[in-house]
NUKOLVO-106596 format. One line per field, with one value per residue: residue in one letter; chain; x, y, z of N, C-alpha, C, O, CB in turn. Coordinates in steps of 0.02 Angstrom, whole numbers. Glycine has a CB too. Layout:
BEGIN
code = (A|...)
unit = (A|...)
nc1 = (X|...)
nc2 = (Y|...)
nc3 = (Z|...)
cac1 = (X|...)
cac2 = (Y|...)
cac3 = (Z|...)
cc1 = (X|...)
cc2 = (Y|...)
cc3 = (Z|...)
oc1 = (X|...)
oc2 = (Y|...)
oc3 = (Z|...)
cbc1 = (X|...)
cbc2 = (Y|...)
cbc3 = (Z|...)
***
This chain:
BEGIN
code = (X|X|X|X|X|X|X|X|X|X|X|X|X|X|X|X|X|X|X|X|X|X|X|X|X|X|X|X|X|X|X|X|X|X|X|X|X|X|X|X|X|X|X|X|X|X|X|X|X|X|X|X|X|X|X|X|X|X|X|X|X|X|X|X|X|X|X|X|X|X|X|X|X|X|X|X|X|X|X|X|X|X|X|X|X|X|X|X|X|X|X|X|X|X)
unit = (A|A|A|A|A|A|A|A|A|A|A|A|A|A|A|A|A|A|A|A|A|A|A|A|A|A|A|A|A|A|A|A|A|A|A|A|A|A|A|A|A|A|A|A|A|A|A|A|A|A|A|A|A|A|A|A|A|A|A|A|A|A|A|A|A|A|A|A|A|A|A|A|A|A|A|A|A|A|A|A|A|A|A|A|A|A|A|A|A|A|A|A|A|A)
nc1 = (49|-108|-267|-370|-318|-303|-436|-491|-424|-473|-610|-604|-551|-653|-758|-853|-933|-836|-887|-957|-849|-783|-876|-870|-736|-741|-835|-768|-651|-708|-773|-663|-592|-688|-698|-566|-557|-660|-630|-493|-408|-391|-400|-348|-346|-202|-174|-143|-126|-208|-176|-226|-138|-77|0|115|118|238|391|424|491|468|486|504|533|613|583|538|399|252|191|38|-38|-97|-204|-146|-104|-40|30|44|109|37|79|49|44|175|244|199|254|388|412|493|542|491)
nc2 = (404|376|285|366|498|503|490|609|702|660|688|828|859|811|887|839|770|710|593|541|519|421|318|293|248|132|52|42|-29|-150|-195|-205|-311|-414|-421|-457|-582|-652|-636|-645|-543|-361|-233|-70|43|129|158|34|-145|-258|-415|-580|-697|-856|-889|-1007|-1145|-1142|-1157|-1063|-954|-930|-773|-741|-859|-934|-1057|-1171|-1145|-1194|-1107|-1078|-1099|-958|-830|-690|-524|-453|-305|-219|-76|42|120|260|294|263|352|473|465|471|590|740|859|1026)
nc3 = (732|804|797|849|838|699|659|707|625|502|517|524|397|313|353|447|594|735|784|672|587|662|654|517|506|587|517|394|433|476|359|272|331|315|173|138|201|132|-7|-19|-54|-62|-170|-185|-297|-342|-208|-139|-108|-5|59|103|199|250|398|441|558|689|784|929|1055|1228|1294|1428|1500|1418|1367|1235|1128|1044|910|846|682|587|518|425|366|217|148|0|-62|-177|-337|-341|-205|-166|-249|-194|-65|-94|-157|-212|-95|-87)
cac1 = (-19|-153|-333|-408|-290|-319|-508|-502|-401|-521|-671|-590|-542|-717|-809|-905|-919|-788|-927|-968|-784|-771|-920|-841|-675|-760|-866|-715|-610|-747|-783|-598|-579|-734|-680|-503|-572|-702|-601|-421|-370|-429|-358|-366|-306|-159|-155|-108|-163|-207|-184|-228|-90|-78|63|117|135|310|416|447|521|438|540|515|561|661|561|509|327|224|148|-9|-49|-148|-210|-114|-114|17|10|91|89|27|125|33|65|248|265|186|301|456|414|544|516|507)
cac2 = (427|321|287|424|558|500|502|681|736|641|727|897|863|799|931|799|764|657|531|515|493|359|268|276|208|66|14|28|-82|-212|-216|-225|-378|-460|-429|-495|-652|-682|-632|-658|-480|-299|-189|0|69|185|156|-28|-207|-297|-486|-628|-752|-903|-898|-1077|-1163|-1142|-1156|-999|-957|-886|-728|-739|-921|-963|-1123|-1173|-1146|-1202|-1051|-1108|-1065|-905|-785|-625|-481|-420|-245|-197|-9|57|168|329|303|264|416|526|458|484|652|789|913|1091)
cac3 = (741|820|764|874|807|628|653|717|564|450|530|506|325|280|383|480|666|753|790|605|563|698|625|452|518|612|462|345|460|476|289|245|356|283|102|134|218|80|-74|-18|-59|-73|-210|-185|-352|-326|-137|-126|-105|57|41|157|194|307|432|460|627|698|853|954|1122|1278|1312|1501|1527|1371|1343|1168|1127|977|890|798|617|592|461|432|307|186|112|-52|-81|-248|-366|-321|-135|-166|-279|-145|-9|-118|-196|-193|-52|-117)
cc1 = (-63|-222|-373|-384|-308|-393|-524|-481|-449|-585|-661|-586|-608|-773|-868|-887|-869|-826|-940|-904|-767|-813|-893|-781|-693|-791|-813|-671|-645|-755|-718|-582|-623|-715|-616|-515|-610|-666|-526|-378|-418|-382|-387|-321|-267|-134|-116|-155|-153|-220|-182|-173|-90|-7|64|135|211|328|441|475|485|493|554|551|614|641|531|434|304|177|103|-15|-103|-149|-175|-126|-48|-10|64|69|84|75|112|54|141|275|256|237|372|462|469|511|538|510)
cc2 = (367|333|349|489|560|516|576|720|722|682|800|905|855|844|892|796|707|590|500|486|427|303|245|230|138|23|-5|-30|-149|-239|-239|-296|-430|-474|-471|-568|-687|-688|-649|-596|-422|-252|-118|34|131|185|93|-87|-241|-369|-529|-680|-792|-908|-969|-1086|-1166|-1143|-1086|-1008|-907|-839|-725|-800|-952|-1031|-1117|-1181|-1154|-1144|-1078|-1066|-1012|-865|-719|-586|-454|-359|-227|-128|0|111|240|342|306|329|474|524|477|548|698|843|979|1144)
cc3 = (756|787|785|842|732|617|661|655|506|456|508|430|287|304|410|554|677|758|722|576|597|669|557|461|541|558|411|369|456|405|257|267|323|210|96|150|162|13|-76|-26|-70|-109|-208|-236|-332|-254|-121|-123|-37|37|103|146|258|335|458|534|633|771|869|1023|1168|1303|1388|1527|1482|1345|1274|1173|1055|963|834|735|626|527|476|367|283|150|63|-75|-156|-271|-343|-249|-131|-195|-230|-88|-30|-160|-169|-150|-81|-65)
oc1 = (-57|-233|-406|-424|-327|-410|-567|-516|-464|-611|-705|-614|-618|-829|-926|-832|-861|-799|-936|-906|-740|-789|-891|-776|-663|-775|-813|-656|-615|-745|-718|-560|-600|-714|-612|-487|-595|-671|-500|-319|-477|-330|-445|-264|-296|-79|-62|-215|-96|-269|-143|-163|-102|39|18|163|245|286|474|483|473|543|610|596|655|677|502|408|334|128|128|1|-149|-102|-174|-155|-4|-66|123|15|122|108|159|80|168|323|299|262|412|511|488|458|597|523)
oc2 = (315|384|380|530|613|553|602|767|767|707|829|951|886|841|910|816|663|538|439|433|382|247|185|178|89|-37|-61|-76|-199|-299|-288|-337|-484|-532|-515|-612|-744|-739|-666|-596|-431|-232|-108|50|179|210|97|-81|-251|-383|-518|-702|-765|-929|-990|-1042|-1190|-1131|-1054|-1064|-850|-863|-709|-795|-992|-1060|-1066|-1217|-1125|-1134|-1099|-1007|-1020|-867|-697|-612|-435|-360|-221|-121|-31|144|276|396|349|358|517|577|497|558|695|869|988|1202)
oc3 = (725|754|744|820|706|570|625|634|466|407|476|402|235|279|398|574|636|740|715|543|566|660|542|428|517|553|386|330|436|393|219|227|305|189|53|117|145|-21|-129|-8|-84|-81|-226|-221|-307|-240|-93|-133|-16|3|149|90|312|301|493|566|588|815|829|1047|1149|1330|1408|1569|1505|1304|1255|1215|1009|999|781|734|667|487|533|320|322|124|80|-105|-194|-231|-327|-234|-95|-168|-224|-67|12|-195|-110|-167|-98|-81)
cbc1 = (-43|-161|-372|-401|-214|-303|-547|-464|-330|-536|-690|-525|-492|-737|-832|-911|-984|-752|-994|-995|-728|-786|-992|-820|-630|-809|-922|-672|-591|-816|-813|-543|-590|-805|-670|-451|-612|-765|-611|-404|-319|-456|-353|-359|-351|-194|-217|-69|-143|-260|-129|-297|-19|-104|73|168|103|342|472|390|597|406|524|448|507|728|510|540|297|187|190|-77|-68|-133|-284|-37|-163|57|-3|94|138|-44|122|-42|38|277|226|115|301|479|345|578|541|457)
cbc2 = (466|314|224|430|559|430|461|707|713|566|724|920|810|727|983|727|751|673|547|571|545|367|296|340|242|74|56|91|-67|-201|-160|-176|-380|-433|-361|-465|-656|-642|-563|-707|-483|-268|-214|34|85|249|160|-22|-254|-271|-507|-663|-725|-972|-845|-1115|-1231|-1080|-1209|-947|-942|-926|-659|-733|-972|-968|-1154|-1230|-1082|-1271|-988|-1117|-1116|-859|-772|-632|-423|-468|-186|-248|42|79|164|343|245|204|430|517|388|426|688|821|905|1109)
cbc3 = (678|897|779|950|815|599|705|778|545|453|605|538|302|290|331|449|706|820|826|559|575|774|616|414|570|670|429|334|533|507|248|268|431|285|69|182|282|72|-102|-71|-116|-6|-284|-113|-412|-339|-92|-63|-162|109|-8|161|179|285|491|417|647|663|863|954|1119|1337|1288|1537|1538|1404|1392|1126|1159|970|865|830|562|652|443|447|322|137|161|-113|-52|-261|-442|-329|-91|-205|-344|-115|17|-159|-195|-255|22|-170)
***
């Protein structure tokens, strides 16, 4: 599912317009990024934890030419699912 499809489902579930759901998604994404950069992590109780981590500089390979390329260090995110999310994903189907 992509962001557009998710936003349409969110709008339907919340009984709001698609435009309002899009605004919510955009603000949520922006704020999540800001919080993770400022605080280092974002804990959503029961859902999971988003954590900032530094990917170190390393050597990679250009897939087209096969030549080695230096991949610079960058920020990335790790996600650790919470217990409630894991329980939901692993529940018995009835």
